[in-house]
Backbone as CSV, one residue per row, in Angstrom:
resi,resn,N_x,N_y,N_z,CA_x,CA_y,CA_z,C_x,C_y,C_z
1,MET,101.425,97.579,17.482,100.231,98.079,18.140,100.561,98.339,19.602
2,SER,100.366,99.478,19.967,100.700,99.867,21.341,99.527,99.592,22.254
3,VAL,99.860,99.172,23.457,98.839,98.885,24.464,98.825,100.015,25.479
4,VAL,97.670,100.560,25.625,97.512,101.646,26.585,97.027,101.066,27.901
5,ARG,97.856,101.186,28.953,97.496,100.642,30.257,96.727,101.686,31.056
6,ALA,95.646,101.226,31.559,94.841,102.151,32.358,95.520,102.400,33.692
7,ARG,95.579,103.637,34.070,96.191,104.010,35.343,95.214,103.714,36.479
8,ARG,95.747,103.056,37.497,94.910,102.745,38.653,94.599,104.036,39.397
9,PRO,93.339,104.267,39.660,93.003,105.513,40.349,93.596,105.542,41.742
10,ARG,94.104,106.719,42.100,94.682,106.894,43.420,93.568,107.099,44.434
11,PRO,93.711,106.524,45.607,92.666,106.718,46.609,92.579,108.179,47.000
12,ALA,91.389,108.597,47.204,91.173,110.005,47.524,91.262,110.211,49.029
13,TYR,92.421,110.683,49.514,92.595,110.996,50.918,92.186,112.429,51.167
14,PRO,91.763,112.728,52.375,91.541,114.141,52.701,92.826,114.925,52.565
15,ALA,92.673,116.235,52.437,93.841,117.105,52.248,94.817,116.930,53.406
16,GLY,96.072,116.695,53.054,97.117,116.553,54.060,97.264,115.153,54.598
17,MET,96.318,114.245,54.295,96.381,112.898,54.850,97.545,112.111,54.273
18,GLU,97.853,112.301,52.977,98.938,111.550,52.362,100.261,111.863,53.040
19,THR,100.487,113.122,53.348,101.731,113.500,54.000,101.814,112.918,55.400
20,SER,100.675,112.958,56.120,100.705,112.456,57.486,100.885,110.945,57.530
21,LEU,100.299,110.233,56.540,100.499,108.798,56.493,101.948,108.446,56.192
22,ALA,102.569,109.184,55.321,103.973,108.919,54.991,104.878,109.215,56.163
23,ALA,104.432,110.143,57.041,105.283,110.529,58.157,105.118,109.625,59.364
24,LEU,104.145,108.690,59.319,103.949,107.819,60.466,105.174,106.932,60.659
25,PRO,105.653,106.777,61.916,106.809,105.923,62.143,106.456,104.457,61.940
26,THR,107.413,103.710,61.453,107.235,102.286,61.259,107.635,101.556,62.520
27,LEU,106.695,100.840,63.129,106.980,100.132,64.359,107.858,98.929,64.064
28,PRO,108.851,98.655,64.913,109.683,97.475,64.697,108.867,96.215,64.922
29,PRO,109.253,95.127,64.292,108.511,93.869,64.490,108.633,93.393,65.926
30,PRO,107.696,92.529,66.369,107.744,92.048,67.758,109.064,91.391,68.132
31,SER,109.675,90.674,67.181,110.945,90.020,67.505,112.026,91.051,67.830
32,ALA,112.048,92.166,67.094,113.030,93.214,67.367,112.760,93.877,68.716
33,GLN,111.482,94.104,69.019,111.148,94.673,70.320,111.568,93.737,71.443
34,ARG,111.369,92.445,71.244,111.744,91.482,72.274,113.254,91.453,72.471
35,ARG,114.004,91.494,71.367,115.463,91.513,71.489,115.940,92.751,72.224
36,ARG,115.338,93.891,71.902,115.724,95.131,72.586,115.405,95.051,74.072
37,ALA,114.248,94.496,74.416,113.878,94.368,75.823,114.846,93.451,76.564
38,ILE,115.227,92.356,75.928,116.172,91.431,76.567,117.525,92.099,76.766
39,LEU,117.990,92.848,75.766,119.256,93.567,75.904,119.186,94.591,77.033
40,CYS,118.031,95.252,77.177,117.874,96.217,78.265,117.977,95.528,79.622
41,VAL,117.345,94.366,79.775,117.398,93.657,81.049,118.811,93.151,81.320
42,LEU,119.494,92.666,80.298,120.890,92.253,80.483,121.763,93.457,80.858
43,GLY,121.524,94.596,80.215,122.253,95.804,80.571,121.943,96.256,81.985
44,GLU,120.694,96.077,82.398,120.316,96.416,83.781,121.134,95.597,84.771
45,GLY,121.229,94.280,84.520,121.995,93.421,85.420,123.457,93.811,85.471
46,PHE,124.037,94.177,84.312,125.439,94.599,84.302,125.622,95.898,85.078
47,CYS,124.680,96.840,84.914,124.801,98.122,85.620,124.693,97.928,87.130
48,PHE,123.777,97.080,87.568,123.668,96.818,89.006,124.942,96.167,89.532
49,ALA,125.508,95.228,88.766,126.756,94.596,89.189,127.902,95.600,89.211
50,LEU,127.938,96.496,88.221,128.993,97.503,88.178,128.861,98.481,89.349
51,ALA,127.623,98.882,89.673,127.415,99.759,90.828,127.882,99.075,92.107
52,ALA,127.594,97.785,92.234,128.055,97.044,93.410,129.585,97.010,93.465
53,ALA,130.224,96.827,92.299,131.690,96.820,92.273,132.260,98.183,92.669
54,LEU,131.608,99.265,92.236,132.084,100.602,92.616,131.961,100.811,94.124
55,ILE,130.871,100.325,94.720,130.718,100.439,96.174,131.775,99.594,96.884
56,LYS,132.011,98.395,96.387,133.000,97.511,97.010,134.393,98.135,96.969
57,THR,134.678,98.913,95.933,135.973,99.589,95.843,136.187,100.550,97.008
58,MET,135.092,100.990,97.648,135.175,101.962,98.731,135.394,101.318,100.104
59,ARG,135.609,100.013,100.166,135.583,99.324,101.459,136.731,99.751,102.378
60,HIS,137.818,100.275,101.839,138.940,100.729,102.670,139.071,102.252,102.673
61,SER,138.045,102.957,102.242,138.140,104.420,102.111,137.908,105.146,103.423
62,GLY,137.265,104.508,104.395,136.936,105.180,105.639,135.635,105.964,105.589
63,VAL,134.964,105.967,104.447,133.681,106.666,104.320,132.597,105.794,104.956
64,PRO,131.804,106.343,105.892,130.757,105.531,106.535,129.714,105.049,105.537
65,LEU,129.088,103.938,105.876,128.083,103.354,105.001,126.915,104.308,104.766
66,SER,126.482,104.986,105.817,125.363,105.922,105.674,125.707,107.063,104.727
67,GLU,126.967,107.472,104.715,127.379,108.542,103.801,127.358,108.065,102.352
68,MET,127.708,106.800,102.140,127.603,106.246,100.787,126.156,106.287,100.301
69,VAL,125.236,105.965,101.202,123.820,105.993,100.832,123.379,107.422,100.526
70,VAL,123.943,108.412,101.223,123.614,109.817,100.950,123.964,110.177,99.511
71,PHE,125.171,109.835,99.083,125.584,110.157,97.719,124.675,109.462,96.702
72,ARG,124.380,108.205,96.943,123.514,107.467,96.030,122.132,108.114,95.958
73,SER,121.592,108.497,97.107,120.254,109.074,97.140,120.221,110.438,96.461
74,ILE,121.277,111.237,96.640,121.323,112.561,95.997,121.274,112.417,94.482
75,VAL,122.047,111.475,93.956,122.063,111.279,92.498,120.685,110.838,92.014
76,ILE,120.056,109.897,92.719,118.740,109.409,92.297,117.720,110.539,92.336
77,VAL,117.760,111.371,93.375,116.816,112.488,93.471,117.020,113.470,92.327
78,LEU,118.273,113.779,92.005,118.544,114.704,90.902,118.049,114.131,89.574
79,VAL,118.255,112.848,89.371,117.765,112.212,88.139,116.238,112.260,88.094
80,MET,115.593,111.981,89.221,114.140,112.037,89.271,113.631,113.448,88.970
81,MET,114.287,114.465,89.525,113.874,115.839,89.280,113.998,116.186,87.799
82,ALA,115.089,115.731,87.174,115.270,115.998,85.747,114.183,115.315,84.923
83,LEU,113.839,114.086,85.283,112.795,113.372,84.541,111.436,114.036,84.728
84,LEU,111.158,114.495,85.946,109.881,115.166,86.184,109.790,116.467,85.399
85,ARG,110.896,117.199,85.367,110.889,118.465,84.615,110.729,118.195,83.125
86,ARG,111.387,117.143,82.641,111.271,116.811,81.221,109.851,116.400,80.873
87,GLY,109.185,115.715,81.803,107.821,115.289,81.549,106.782,116.339,81.857
88,GLY,107.220,117.528,82.259,106.284,118.602,82.558,105.525,118.406,83.856
89,LEU,106.062,117.600,84.771,105.393,117.338,86.034,106.021,118.169,87.144
90,GLY,105.252,118.586,88.087,105.732,119.388,89.185,106.063,118.540,90.397
91,LEU,107.023,119.010,91.195,107.450,118.266,92.375,106.314,118.162,93.391
92,VAL,105.644,119.280,93.639,104.569,119.275,94.630,103.437,118.350,94.200
93,GLY,103.113,118.390,92.923,102.040,117.530,92.432,102.380,116.064,92.548
94,MET,103.648,115.691,92.311,104.046,114.300,92.405,104.108,113.815,93.852
95,LEU,104.345,114.726,94.800,104.409,114.327,96.209,103.029,114.257,96.846
96,ARG,102.024,114.814,96.202,100.685,114.797,96.779,100.152,113.363,96.821
97,THR,99.711,112.945,98.010,99.267,111.562,98.169,98.216,111.478,99.262
98,ARG,97.413,110.436,99.189,96.442,110.145,100.238,96.901,108.982,101.113
99,HIS,98.117,108.508,100.881,98.619,107.347,101.614,100.024,107.621,102.165
100,PRO,100.192,108.639,103.000,101.539,108.943,103.519,102.107,107.828,104.390
101,VAL,101.239,107.132,105.128,101.731,106.051,105.986,102.301,104.918,105.133
102,GLY,101.621,104.583,104.049,102.126,103.543,103.168,103.471,103.907,102.571
103,HIS,103.639,105.174,102.180,104.927,105.605,101.634,106.014,105.578,102.708
104,ALA,105.660,105.934,103.949,106.646,105.909,105.031,107.113,104.478,105.301
105,VAL,106.169,103.542,105.323,106.533,102.139,105.539,107.401,101.634,104.396
106,ARG,107.026,101.964,103.160,107.812,101.532,102.004,109.225,102.108,102.066
107,THR,109.356,103.372,102.505,110.669,104.009,102.582,111.543,103.344,103.639
108,LEU,110.991,103.077,104.807,111.776,102.453,105.871,112.233,101.053,105.474
109,LEU,111.318,100.277,104.892,111.683,98.926,104.464,112.735,98.962,103.365
110,GLY,112.519,99.827,102.376,113.475,99.922,101.277,114.830,100.423,101.727
111,PHE,114.852,101.355,102.679,116.133,101.882,103.169,116.925,100.783,103.865
112,PHE,116.246,99.966,104.667,116.950,98.867,105.337,117.488,97.867,104.320
113,GLY,116.672,97.528,103.313,117.135,96.603,102.292,118.326,97.136,101.516
114,MET,118.288,98.433,101.164,119.402,99.021,100.426,120.667,99.063,101.278
115,THR,120.551,99.414,102.549,121.718,99.523,103.418,122.381,98.169,103.636
116,THR,121.571,97.139,103.843,122.155,95.808,104.036,122.811,95.296,102.751
117,SER,122.264,95.677,101.604,122.916,95.305,100.341,124.290,95.961,100.240
118,TYR,124.373,97.239,100.589,125.660,97.937,100.564,126.645,97.273,101.529
119,LEU,126.146,96.888,102.710,127.016,96.199,103.660,127.529,94.892,103.069
120,GLY,126.649,94.172,102.374,127.078,92.940,101.743,128.125,93.177,100.668
121,TYR,127.959,94.219,99.868,128.947,94.513,98.835,130.318,94.809,99.435
122,LEU,130.332,95.422,100.611,131.599,95.786,101.239,132.286,94.594,101.902
123,ARG,131.494,93.606,102.357,132.067,92.540,103.171,132.045,91.159,102.526
124,LEU,131.259,90.968,101.483,131.102,89.641,100.895,131.496,89.662,99.420
125,PRO,131.760,88.498,98.819,131.983,88.451,97.369,130.753,88.941,96.607
126,LEU,130.989,89.599,95.486,129.882,90.166,94.714,128.896,89.095,94.272
127,ALA,129.402,87.965,93.818,128.516,86.907,93.338,127.631,86.384,94.467
128,THR,128.172,86.317,95.691,127.386,85.819,96.820,126.223,86.746,97.130
129,VAL,126.497,88.049,97.197,125.438,89.015,97.499,124.389,89.014,96.397
130,THR,124.827,88.998,95.151,123.879,89.004,94.032,122.998,87.767,94.054
131,ALA,123.603,86.604,94.341,122.809,85.379,94.400,121.820,85.423,95.556
132,LEU,122.245,85.925,96.709,121.330,86.008,97.854,120.167,86.941,97.558
133,ASN,120.410,87.988,96.787,119.314,88.898,96.434,118.239,88.196,95.615
134,PHE,118.620,87.155,94.886,117.635,86.428,94.084,116.847,85.420,94.911
135,ALA,117.047,85.439,96.219,116.158,84.659,97.098,114.844,85.376,97.333
136,MET,114.697,86.597,96.802,113.472,87.351,97.042,112.216,86.632,96.541
137,PRO,112.211,85.972,95.363,110.993,85.242,94.973,110.570,84.194,95.992
138,LEU,111.531,83.592,96.690,111.185,82.611,97.709,110.429,83.277,98.855
139,PHE,110.953,84.407,99.321,110.292,85.122,100.410,108.937,85.671,99.967
140,LEU,108.864,86.131,98.730,107.588,86.650,98.229,106.521,85.552,98.222
141,THR,106.918,84.344,97.852,105.962,83.245,97.850,105.440,82.979,99.258
142,VAL,106.347,83.003,100.232,105.943,82.757,101.613,105.033,83.876,102.115
143,LEU,105.367,85.129,101.805,104.609,86.267,102.315,103.282,86.463,101.594
144,SER,103.170,85.961,100.366,101.952,86.195,99.603,100.740,85.496,100.217
145,VAL,100.983,84.474,101.033,99.861,83.748,101.647,99.201,84.581,102.747
146,PRO,99.961,85.057,103.773,99.277,85.817,104.823,98.968,87.260,104.452
147,LEU,99.774,87.876,103.570,99.619,89.303,103.308,98.760,89.604,102.077
148,LEU,98.780,88.721,101.081,98.004,88.950,99.870,96.859,87.961,99.693
149,GLY,96.778,86.980,100.587,95.690,86.013,100.497,95.780,85.093,99.304
150,GLU,96.995,84.879,98.760,97.151,84.016,97.595,97.246,82.551,98.020
151,ARG,96.847,81.685,97.113,96.964,80.249,97.346,98.239,79.738,96.689
152,VAL,99.003,78.999,97.447,100.262,78.455,96.958,100.172,76.936,97.012
153,GLY,100.362,76.294,95.861,100.296,74.842,95.795,101.557,74.179,96.306
154,TRP,101.490,72.866,96.399,102.619,72.133,96.974,103.863,72.217,96.101
155,ARG,103.679,72.391,94.791,104.843,72.481,93.908,105.661,73.735,94.205
156,ARG,104.971,74.849,94.405,105.695,76.079,94.712,106.313,76.019,96.102
157,TRP,105.616,75.386,97.065,106.239,75.222,98.374,107.499,74.374,98.268
158,LEU,107.444,73.336,97.439,108.633,72.504,97.250,109.760,73.308,96.616
159,ALA,109.411,74.173,95.641,110.431,75.018,95.022,111.038,75.968,96.039
160,VAL,110.230,76.487,96.978,110.762,77.359,98.026,111.769,76.605,98.884
161,LEU,111.422,75.376,99.280,112.346,74.589,100.101,113.642,74.281,99.347
162,VAL,113.510,73.951,98.060,114.706,73.687,97.257,115.568,74.950,97.147
163,GLY,114.909,76.104,96.916,115.661,77.357,96.823,116.367,77.701,98.115
164,LEU,115.709,77.483,99.249,116.368,77.720,100.533,117.544,76.765,100.726
165,GLY,117.405,75.544,100.185,118.548,74.639,100.205,119.720,75.184,99.404
166,GLY,119.402,75.819,98.265,120.466,76.462,97.491,121.131,77.586,98.255
167,VAL,120.330,78.360,99.005,120.903,79.425,99.842,121.853,78.828,100.871
168,LEU,121.453,77.727,101.503,122.323,77.089,102.491,123.613,76.581,101.844
169,MET,123.529,76.108,100.603,124.734,75.648,99.915,125.684,76.805,99.667
170,ILE,125.132,77.997,99.394,125.987,79.172,99.176,126.603,79.645,100.485
171,VAL,125.770,79.706,101.537,126.217,80.282,102.812,127.036,79.281,103.617
172,ARG,126.558,78.023,103.681,127.202,76.952,104.447,127.523,77.399,105.878
173,PRO,126.484,77.575,106.712,126.749,78.039,108.080,127.595,77.061,108.889
174,TRP,127.625,75.797,108.450,128.444,74.826,109.159,129.927,74.926,108.784
175,HIS,130.224,75.768,107.787,131.588,75.881,107.289,132.175,77.218,107.734
176,ASP,133.271,77.179,108.442,133.912,78.398,108.928,134.668,79.062,107.786
177,SER,134.059,80.098,107.227,134.658,80.784,106.079,134.876,82.246,106.415
178,ARG,136.065,82.710,106.227,136.365,84.120,106.486,135.835,85.021,105.378
179,THR,135.625,84.465,104.201,135.171,85.301,103.083,133.688,85.597,103.159
180,ALA,132.925,84.830,103.959,131.480,85.054,104.052,131.059,84.945,105.514
181,PRO,131.306,85.981,106.330,130.906,85.941,107.748,129.406,85.726,107.872
182,LEU,129.024,84.814,108.760,127.620,84.429,108.872,126.745,85.602,109.294
183,GLY,127.248,86.456,110.180,126.457,87.600,110.622,126.103,88.532,109.474
184,VAL,127.069,88.792,108.606,126.813,89.671,107.458,125.847,89.000,106.492
185,VAL,126.006,87.697,106.291,125.106,86.962,105.396,123.669,87.037,105.907
186,LEU,123.487,86.855,107.218,122.138,86.920,107.785,121.547,88.321,107.635
187,LEU,122.376,89.355,107.779,121.876,90.721,107.579,121.443,90.940,106.130
188,VAL,122.225,90.414,105.191,121.849,90.546,103.774,120.538,89.824,103.515
189,LEU,120.388,88.625,104.071,119.137,87.886,103.890,117.966,88.609,104.556
190,ALA,118.212,89.239,105.706,117.159,90.042,106.333,116.764,91.203,105.427
191,GLY,117.769,91.800,104.757,117.460,92.867,103.811,116.667,92.370,102.620
192,VAL,116.978,91.163,102.136,116.218,90.583,101.026,114.772,90.327,101.453
193,PHE,114.600,89.822,102.681,113.254,89.631,103.207,112.509,90.958,103.279
194,THR,113.234,92.002,103.674,112.620,93.331,103.747,112.243,93.836,102.362
195,TRP,113.081,93.555,101.364,112.745,93.941,99.993,111.466,93.251,99.539
196,SER,111.259,92.011,99.998,110.018,91.314,99.650,108.816,92.048,100.233
197,LEU,108.931,92.487,101.488,107.864,93.284,102.085,107.675,94.591,101.332
198,THR,108.777,95.166,100.867,108.688,96.408,100.101,107.908,96.197,98.811
199,THR,108.159,95.076,98.141,107.446,94.787,96.901,105.944,94.682,97.144
200,ILE,105.570,94.028,98.236,104.150,93.916,98.556,103.554,95.285,98.876
201,THR,104.322,96.120,99.581,103.844,97.476,99.881,103.639,98.287,98.607
202,ILE,104.560,98.141,97.646,104.421,98.854,96.370,103.180,98.359,95.626
203,ARG,102.926,97.063,95.663,101.723,96.526,95.020,100.463,97.170,95.607
204,ARG,100.436,97.275,96.927,99.262,97.846,97.576,99.117,99.330,97.251
205,LEU,100.218,100.058,97.214,100.138,101.471,96.845,99.650,101.627,95.412
206,GLY,100.147,100.768,94.504,99.690,100.835,93.127,98.217,100.495,93.000
207,ALA,97.769,99.488,93.767,96.356,99.126,93.725,95.475,100.238,94.285
208,ALA,96.050,101.073,95.166,95.294,102.191,95.735,95.281,103.405,94.821
209,GLY,95.941,103.315,93.653,95.902,104.402,92.680,97.093,105.323,92.696
210,GLU,98.153,104.980,93.437,99.333,105.840,93.470,100.133,105.701,92.174
211,ARG,100.656,106.826,91.699,101.462,106.812,90.477,102.868,106.305,90.770
212,ASN,103.497,105.720,89.729,104.853,105.210,89.902,105.821,106.322,90.299
213,ALA,105.694,107.475,89.644,106.596,108.578,89.951,106.444,109.027,91.399
214,THR,105.232,109.004,91.921,105.003,109.394,93.315,105.664,108.413,94.267
215,ILE,105.530,107.120,93.978,106.141,106.100,94.841,107.651,106.229,94.841
216,VAL,108.252,106.403,93.664,109.712,106.503,93.565,110.211,107.788,94.218
217,LEU,109.505,108.890,94.034,109.965,110.162,94.576,109.887,110.181,96.101
218,TRP,108.807,109.653,96.653,108.710,109.565,98.109,109.853,108.725,98.671
219,TYR,110.138,107.610,98.039,111.214,106.741,98.518,112.577,107.424,98.400
220,SER,112.815,108.106,97.280,114.114,108.753,97.070,114.352,109.852,98.094
221,LEU,113.370,110.718,98.284,113.519,111.810,99.250,113.566,111.277,100.676
222,GLY,112.754,110.280,100.986,112.773,109.711,102.330,114.089,109.037,102.651
223,SER,114.643,108.295,101.694,115.931,107.643,101.912,117.031,108.671,102.113
224,LEU,116.984,109.753,101.349,117.984,110.809,101.507,117.899,111.437,102.897
225,ALA,116.683,111.677,103.378,116.521,112.286,104.705,117.050,111.360,105.802
226,ILE,116.707,110.069,105.733,117.183,109.126,106.748,118.704,109.006,106.703
227,ALA,119.258,108.910,105.501,120.711,108.771,105.374,121.432,110.001,105.907
228,LEU,120.885,111.191,105.679,121.516,112.411,106.198,121.512,112.433,107.718
229,VAL,120.400,112.037,108.323,120.323,112.000,109.792,121.381,111.060,110.359
230,LEU,121.589,109.921,109.714,122.569,108.959,110.206,124.009,109.344,109.862
231,ALA,124.201,110.053,108.744,125.558,110.307,108.270,126.171,111.579,108.841
232,LEU,125.375,112.595,109.098,125.943,113.878,109.528,126.771,113.776,110.810
233,PRO,126.358,113.013,111.841,127.205,112.941,113.047,128.557,112.279,112.814
234,VAL,128.683,111.443,111.806,129.945,110.733,111.553,130.513,111.086,110.179
235,TRP,130.159,112.253,109.677,130.536,112.617,108.310,132.044,112.678,108.142
236,VAL,132.520,112.120,107.051,133.945,112.146,106.692,134.054,112.769,105.312
237,ALA,134.882,113.804,105.196,135.053,114.443,103.885,135.720,113.455,102.933
238,PRO,135.022,112.984,101.905,135.631,111.991,101.019,136.697,112.630,100.123
239,ALA,137.697,111.837,99.801,138.702,112.282,98.838,138.050,112.441,97.472
240,PRO,138.641,113.256,96.600,138.034,113.453,95.271,137.786,112.132,94.538
241,ARG,138.724,111.200,94.658,138.524,109.907,93.986,137.317,109.179,94.563
242,ASP,137.188,109.176,95.885,136.069,108.477,96.516,134.737,109.139,96.167
243,ALA,134.719,110.470,96.154,133.482,111.170,95.778,133.091,110.843,94.345
244,ALA,134.090,110.756,93.455,133.797,110.416,92.060,133.243,108.997,91.954
245,LEU,133.798,108.063,92.729,133.301,106.685,92.701,131.857,106.607,93.204
246,LEU,131.544,107.348,94.270,130.192,107.326,94.814,129.191,107.936,93.839
247,LEU,129.569,109.044,93.215,128.674,109.649,92.233,128.486,108.725,91.032
248,ALA,129.570,108.065,90.623,129.468,107.125,89.501,128.541,105.961,89.855
249,ALA,128.627,105.474,91.094,127.744,104.391,91.520,126.278,104.828,91.466
250,GLY,126.020,106.060,91.885,124.651,106.564,91.811,124.156,106.682,90.386
251,LEU,125.010,107.171,89.492,124.607,107.312,88.088,124.377,105.955,87.435
252,VAL,125.247,104.997,87.733,125.082,103.666,87.157,123.808,103.007,87.680
253,THR,123.498,103.230,88.964,122.254,102.702,89.520,121.042,103.317,88.829
254,ALA,121.106,104.637,88.591,120.008,105.292,87.881,119.855,104.728,86.467
255,ALA,120.994,104.469,85.802,120.936,103.869,84.469,120.320,102.470,84.516
256,ALA,120.639,101.710,85.570,120.050,100.379,85.714,118.537,100.463,85.876
257,GLN,118.079,101.430,86.671,116.637,101.594,86.848,115.959,101.937,85.514
258,TRP,116.600,102.799,84.740,116.027,103.187,83.446,115.972,101.991,82.501
259,LEU,117.065,101.199,82.459,117.091,100.031,81.583,116.039,99.007,81.996
260,MET,115.860,98.828,83.297,114.844,97.900,83.762,113.455,98.346,83.322
261,THR,113.178,99.647,83.465,111.885,100.171,83.049,111.672,99.980,81.552
262,GLU,112.696,100.293,80.758,112.592,100.135,79.308,112.402,98.673,78.922
263,GLY,113.104,97.778,79.618,113.000,96.362,79.283,111.615,95.811,79.502
264,TYR,111.023,96.126,80.653,109.711,95.572,80.956,108.592,96.335,80.270
265,ARG,108.870,97.564,79.856,107.852,98.296,79.112,107.810,97.857,77.654
266,GLY,108.942,97.437,77.094,108.996,97.089,75.681,108.893,95.615,75.375
267,GLY,108.878,94.755,76.387,108.801,93.323,76.141,107.931,92.639,77.172
268,GLU,107.469,91.440,76.812,106.635,90.697,77.740,107.482,90.225,78.918
269,ALA,106.897,90.336,80.113,107.614,89.895,81.311,107.990,88.425,81.222
270,THR,107.130,87.628,80.570,107.414,86.202,80.434,108.666,85.934,79.608
271,ALA,109.021,86.876,78.736,110.180,86.683,77.867,111.457,87.259,78.467
272,VAL,111.346,88.350,79.215,112.555,89.054,79.655,112.941,88.739,81.093
273,ALA,111.984,88.330,81.947,112.296,88.139,83.367,113.419,87.131,83.616
274,PRO,113.481,85.987,82.904,114.576,85.053,83.181,115.962,85.637,82.978
275,PHE,116.096,86.659,82.148,117.408,87.240,81.886,117.889,88.117,83.040
276,GLU,117.035,88.332,84.047,117.479,89.029,85.255,118.647,88.284,85.901
277,TYR,118.663,86.956,85.756,119.704,86.164,86.393,121.068,86.364,85.738
278,GLY,121.114,87.083,84.634,122.409,87.425,84.058,123.254,88.268,84.992
279,ALA,122.613,88.943,85.963,123.371,89.753,86.915,124.350,88.906,87.713
280,ILE,123.997,87.633,87.980,124.919,86.763,88.714,126.180,86.517,87.896
281,VAL,126.021,86.329,86.593,127.189,86.134,85.721,128.063,87.375,85.721
282,HIS,127.429,88.555,85.579,128.192,89.800,85.577,128.934,89.998,86.890
283,ALA,128.249,89.762,88.006,128.880,89.958,89.305,130.032,88.977,89.515
284,THR,129.842,87.742,89.065,130.906,86.748,89.210,132.145,87.154,88.408
285,LEU,131.937,87.601,87.172,133.072,88.005,86.336,133.784,89.227,86.919
286,LEU,133.018,90.229,87.370,133.649,91.419,87.953,134.412,91.061,89.223
287,GLY,133.814,90.225,90.072,134.512,89.832,91.289,135.787,89.058,91.012
288,ALA,135.746,88.191,89.995,136.929,87.409,89.656,138.024,88.282,89.050
289,LEU,137.641,89.206,88.178,138.632,90.043,87.503,139.247,91.090,88.434
290,LEU,138.439,91.670,89.314,138.924,92.778,90.139,139.522,92.333,91.468
291,TRP,138.968,91.277,92.081,139.426,90.880,93.416,139.752,89.398,93.522
292,GLY,139.737,88.689,92.415,140.059,87.267,92.455,139.057,86.441,93.232
293,GLU,137.796,86.859,93.250,136.744,86.155,93.990,136.194,85.022,93.120
294,MET,136.809,83.881,93.228,136.368,82.735,92.440,135.439,81.858,93.280
295,PRO,134.191,81.694,92.877,133.285,80.838,93.649,133.719,79.379,93.577
296,ASP,133.577,78.679,94.713,133.935,77.270,94.733,132.772,76.430,94.213
297,ARG,132.957,75.111,94.231,131.940,74.215,93.662,130.633,74.276,94.444
298,TRP,130.701,74.400,95.763,129.486,74.498,96.564,128.700,75.753,96.194
299,SER,129.414,76.863,96.055,128.733,78.117,95.718,128.096,78.045,94.334
300,ILE,128.834,77.491,93.367,128.280,77.366,92.013,127.038,76.477,92.017
301,ALA,127.108,75.360,92.753,125.944,74.468,92.818,124.771,75.156,93.515
302,GLY,125.045,75.888,94.591,123.971,76.596,95.290,123.335,77.667,94.433
303,ILE,124.145,78.392,93.669,123.605,79.416,92.765,122.720,78.769,91.706
304,ALA,123.164,77.627,91.170,122.362,76.935,90.148,121.027,76.475,90.727
305,VAL,121.046,75.933,91.939,119.802,75.477,92.568,118.876,76.664,92.836
306,LEU,119.435,77.770,93.326,118.633,78.959,93.616,117.996,79.517,92.346
307,ILE,118.769,79.576,91.258,118.232,80.062,89.986,117.120,79.149,89.491
308,ALA,117.346,77.827,89.575,116.326,76.881,89.105,115.031,77.033,89.904
309,ALA,115.139,77.196,91.223,113.937,77.367,92.044,113.227,78.668,91.709
310,GLY,114.007,79.734,91.529,113.398,81.018,91.182,112.695,80.987,89.837
311,LEU,113.334,80.347,88.856,112.711,80.244,87.539,111.438,79.405,87.584
312,TYR,111.438,78.362,88.401,110.239,77.528,88.497,109.086,78.311,89.127
313,ILE,109.388,79.055,90.205,108.338,79.866,90.839,107.831,80.915,89.866
314,TRP,108.744,81.547,89.143,108.342,82.548,88.154,107.436,81.917,87.090
315,ARG,107.776,80.713,86.646,106.977,80.033,85.615,105.593,79.687,86.152
316,ARG,105.498,79.214,87.380,104.206,78.869,87.953,103.331,80.111,88.120
317,GLU,103.950,81.223,88.559,103.180,82.451,88.713,102.690,82.958,87.371
318,THR,103.528,82.841,86.343,103.140,83.288,85.013,101.963,82.470,84.476
319,ARG,102.029,81.152,84.655,100.941,80.307,84.186,99.653,80.587,84.949
320,ALA,99.783,80.835,86.263,98.594,81.149,87.059,97.973,82.465,86.605
321,ALA,98.852,83.441,86.298,98.332,84.732,85.828,97.665,84.588,84.466
């Protein structure tokens, strides 16, 4: 005796709906998105370290620092123009703003921070400069009280003091070291402080309704203009090898910016932000392999203290948010 199975009726979709449903992309699970975001942030740190190594390679080339910034700015501007064209956005429309003074302040602060970073790459070990750059959360905590009106508890103030202690362990002003001249270290720290002011300026521009592309484009074009004014009187025709290194540094920096954007767009900041500190590992390895820059025990301990303080401040801010 044969059994006749009733066929389950198919749902009645509107015409063409079945095809469109089948064509919908399958979103990756959250765990896969998180892994991709973490890989992007780790790649960002490696690209920034590699760009720093390319700049450091130029330290005996005779090319002025301002000229190096010109090459970097030209590459960033070209990348920005390509992205705007791909997105169907116009240059004039992206430059239109109601806050030109804010963009000018952001450009000047950012230019000083970028220039001092380049100076640090040329004169200091890569790991030292990278670690000092991670003192920015400490400065941001201090500046957030008078400039943003935020309340900072005693725990975060204690973390700031501990982090500054880590900076002192790295720098050791009481120790006469030829590998880390105190004047250059102070300039790098001044640049990090300036980057903190830049971050606050970007927050205010964003709160005022400025688009990200507008903020980046104003900064890129402004930095290029300032660098040209400073570089043209002392311009040195770079050798083909040096020009290739400078262009490569600009491209790698642009790739780092893209990876950073992808990382934070595709994953929660609470999950991916701690992996920013991977840049210190990358910089340490590149410095050791290329120039034999091996950090001593004081430097390693100072870097560990600085990372711990930064992670604690990041955790407190995340919980408060």
